C-alpha positions as CSV (number, residue, x, y, z in Angstrom):
1,M,55.1,127.8,113.6
2,V,55.0,125.7,110.8
3,K,57.4,122.8,111.3
4,L,60.1,121.6,108.5
5,S,60.5,118.2,107.7
6,V,63.2,117.3,105.1
7,N,62.8,114.2,103.1
8,I,66.4,112.8,102.4
9,N,65.5,110.3,99.7
10,K,67.5,112.0,97.1
11,I,70.9,111.8,99.4
12,A,70.0,108.5,99.3
13,T,69.8,108.3,95.4
14,L,73.1,110.0,95.0
15,R,75.2,107.6,97.8
16,N,73.5,104.7,95.8
17,A,74.7,105.9,92.6
18,R,78.1,104.9,93.3
19,G,77.7,102.0,96.2
20,G,79.2,102.5,99.5
21,D,78.5,105.2,101.9
22,S,78.9,108.5,100.5
23,P,77.2,110.6,101.3
24,N,76.4,109.1,104.5
25,L,72.7,109.1,105.2
26,L,72.9,109.0,108.9
27,K,75.6,111.8,109.2
28,M,73.3,114.1,106.9
29,A,70.1,113.4,108.6
30,N,72.1,114.1,112.2
31,D,73.6,117.7,110.4
32,I,70.1,118.6,108.5
33,Q,68.3,118.6,112.1
34,S,71.4,120.5,114.0
35,Y,70.9,123.3,111.1
36,G,67.2,123.7,112.6
37,A,65.1,121.4,110.4
38,D,62.0,120.1,112.4
39,G,62.4,116.2,111.6
40,I,63.2,113.9,108.8
41,T,61.3,112.3,106.2
42,V,62.1,109.0,104.1
43,H,60.1,107.5,101.7
44,P,61.0,103.5,101.1
45,R,60.0,102.0,98.0
46,P,59.7,98.4,97.1
47,D,62.7,98.3,94.7
48,Q,64.6,100.2,97.4
49,R,66.2,102.5,94.8
50,H,66.8,105.4,97.2
51,I,66.2,105.0,100.8
52,T,66.4,101.4,101.8
53,Y,64.4,99.3,104.3
54,N,67.8,99.1,106.5
55,D,68.0,102.8,106.0
56,A,65.0,103.3,107.6
57,I,65.7,100.6,110.3
58,E,69.2,102.8,111.3
59,L,67.9,106.4,110.9
60,P,66.2,106.0,114.7
61,K,69.6,106.0,116.4
62,V,70.2,109.6,114.5
63,V,66.6,111.0,114.1
64,H,66.3,112.8,117.7
65,K,63.4,115.5,116.2
66,E,60.2,113.9,114.6
67,F,61.1,111.3,112.1
68,N,58.3,110.6,109.0
69,I,58.0,107.6,107.1
70,E,56.2,107.4,104.0
71,G,54.7,105.0,101.7
72,N,52.0,102.3,100.3
73,P,51.0,100.0,103.1
74,I,51.5,97.2,101.4
75,D,52.8,94.6,104.1
76,K,56.5,94.6,104.2
77,F,55.7,98.4,104.8
78,V,53.5,98.1,107.4
79,N,55.6,95.1,109.3
80,L,58.6,98.1,109.0
81,V,56.9,100.7,110.3
82,T,55.3,98.7,113.6
83,N,58.9,97.7,114.1
84,I,60.2,100.7,114.2
85,K,57.7,103.1,115.7
86,P,58.2,106.6,114.0
87,T,56.4,109.7,115.1
88,Q,54.7,109.7,112.3
89,V,53.5,107.6,109.2
90,T,52.3,109.0,106.0
91,L,50.2,106.8,103.9
92,V,50.7,107.3,100.1
93,P,49.2,105.6,97.2
94,D,51.7,105.2,95.0
95,T,52.5,102.1,92.7
96,I,55.5,99.8,93.1
97,D,57.2,101.5,89.4
98,A,56.0,104.9,90.2
99,I,58.8,107.7,89.9
100,T,57.4,109.9,92.4
101,S,54.0,110.3,94.4
102,N,51.3,111.7,91.8
103,S,48.2,111.2,93.6
104,G,46.4,111.3,96.8
105,W,44.2,108.8,98.2
106,D,40.5,108.2,97.5
107,T,39.5,107.9,100.7
108,L,35.9,107.0,100.2
109,K,36.8,104.3,97.9
110,N,39.4,102.5,100.1
111,K,37.8,103.5,103.5
112,N,38.0,100.0,104.5
113,F,41.1,99.1,103.9
114,L,42.8,102.4,105.2
115,K,40.8,101.8,108.3
116,D,42.4,98.7,109.1
117,V,45.8,99.9,108.4
118,I,45.2,102.8,110.5
119,M,43.8,101.0,113.2
120,E,47.4,98.7,113.5
121,F,49.3,101.4,113.5
122,K,47.3,103.2,116.3
123,K,48.2,100.1,118.5
124,Y,51.7,101.2,118.7
125,D,50.7,104.8,119.1
126,I,52.2,106.0,115.7
127,R,50.5,109.3,114.3
128,T,48.8,108.6,110.9
129,S,48.8,111.2,107.7
130,V,46.8,110.3,104.9
131,F,48.1,112.1,101.5
132,V,45.3,113.5,99.6
133,D,44.0,115.7,97.0
134,P,42.8,119.3,98.0
135,D,39.6,117.6,97.7
136,L,36.8,118.0,100.4
137,K,35.0,114.9,100.3
138,Y,38.1,113.2,100.6
139,I,39.3,115.3,103.8
140,E,36.2,114.0,104.9
141,G,37.0,110.6,104.2
142,A,40.1,110.9,106.1
143,K,38.4,111.7,109.4
144,E,36.2,108.6,109.1
145,I,38.8,106.3,108.8
146,G,40.7,107.5,112.1
147,A,43.5,109.5,110.7
148,D,45.3,112.0,113.0
149,R,46.2,114.0,110.1
150,I,45.8,114.8,106.4
151,E,48.7,116.0,103.8
152,L,47.8,117.7,101.4
153,Y,49.6,116.9,97.6
154,T,50.6,120.1,96.5
155,E,51.7,119.8,93.0
156,S,48.6,121.6,91.6
157,Y,49.3,124.8,93.7
158,A,53.7,124.6,92.6
159,N,52.5,124.2,89.5
160,N,49.8,127.3,89.4
161,F,52.1,129.1,91.2
162,Q,54.8,129.0,88.5
163,K,52.0,130.3,85.8
164,G,51.1,133.2,88.2
165,N,47.4,131.5,89.1
166,L,47.7,132.1,92.7
167,K,43.9,131.4,93.0
168,E,44.8,127.8,93.1
169,L,45.6,128.4,96.6
170,N,42.0,128.8,97.7
171,K,41.2,125.1,97.6
172,F,43.9,124.2,99.8
173,I,42.6,127.3,102.1
174,E,39.5,125.8,102.0
175,S,40.8,122.4,102.8
176,S,43.0,123.4,105.8
177,K,39.8,125.0,106.9
178,L,38.0,121.8,106.7
179,A,40.4,119.6,108.0
180,H,40.8,121.9,111.3
181,A,37.0,122.0,111.8
182,L,37.4,118.2,112.0
183,D,39.9,118.4,114.3
184,L,42.4,116.6,111.7
185,G,46.3,118.1,112.0
186,I,47.6,119.8,108.2
187,N,50.7,119.0,106.7
188,A,51.6,119.7,102.9
189,G,54.2,118.7,100.3
190,H,55.0,117.8,96.6
191,D,57.3,120.1,94.4
192,L,56.8,123.2,97.3
193,N,60.5,125.1,96.6
194,L,62.3,128.2,98.0
195,Q,60.1,130.2,95.1
196,N,56.6,129.4,96.5
197,I,57.0,128.3,100.0
198,N,56.3,131.7,101.5
199,Y,53.1,132.7,100.0
200,F,52.0,128.9,100.6
201,T,52.7,129.0,104.3
202,S,52.2,132.6,104.6
203,N,48.2,132.2,103.5
204,M,47.6,128.9,105.0
205,P,45.9,128.4,108.2
206,Y,46.2,125.8,110.5
207,L,49.2,124.2,108.6
208,D,51.4,122.2,111.1
209,E,54.3,121.1,108.6
210,V,55.6,120.7,105.5
211,S,57.7,118.1,103.7
212,I,60.3,118.8,101.1
213,G,62.9,116.8,99.6
214,H,63.9,117.1,96.0
215,A,63.6,121.0,95.7
216,L,65.4,121.3,98.9
217,I,68.6,118.8,97.8
218,S,68.7,120.2,94.4
219,E,69.0,123.8,95.8
220,S,71.4,122.9,98.3
221,L,73.7,122.1,95.3
222,Y,74.0,125.8,94.5
223,L,73.3,127.3,98.1
224,G,74.6,124.6,100.8
225,I,72.1,122.5,102.7
226,E,72.9,124.5,106.0
227,N,72.2,127.6,104.1
228,V,69.0,126.3,102.6
229,V,67.6,124.9,105.4
230,N,67.4,127.8,107.4
231,L,66.5,130.1,104.3
232,Y,63.0,127.6,104.5
233,L,62.7,128.4,108.0
234,Q,63.0,132.1,107.6
235,K,60.4,131.8,104.4
236,M,57.8,129.3,106.5
237,N,58.1,131.6,109.5
């Protein structure tokens, strides 16, 4: 069974647009789990334009399934994660002013830096995933730095699926096969939606988890979040 982790950044964005506490992030996180999601993902950024550091600290009170925190491992982020001790931390190489994640790690060029960060998280028994493009050399690099999992950056799959180019999935399949052979878990995320999720999950071997936020929340405006969570689970499994 492929697990669904729901990224709730966009719920925080909506709340922050007016200030106050509506929608209530903690209640939404709790409800999303009750609707069947396997976990909650957040990606606090330095400018705290959606998920704040305080949100990340408060969420463990209501997240009773898996809790995944994404981010660039600057010192403040590393301290946050080691204090919270989530189920999983996903390392993403986004810049401070990035609107959204737009590339995976070069695990060869950043080998020493990432290895040190992962060693720090391992002291706290936090599962570590590294955001990578579907490039075999970077997956081999993820193994060398001690990661537990990779998260495949799926934007190119989503873009090509929309154009009818289904062959783009082949590089993700090969990446998943290599990761499995290296005893790495396989996550995936970015631009996955109700239109492309079934083809992706039904053809991807060894896939453990997908993380979906923007599309899922946008689709929920039309269909309702409880319904959308269950639609994803049906299409994925």
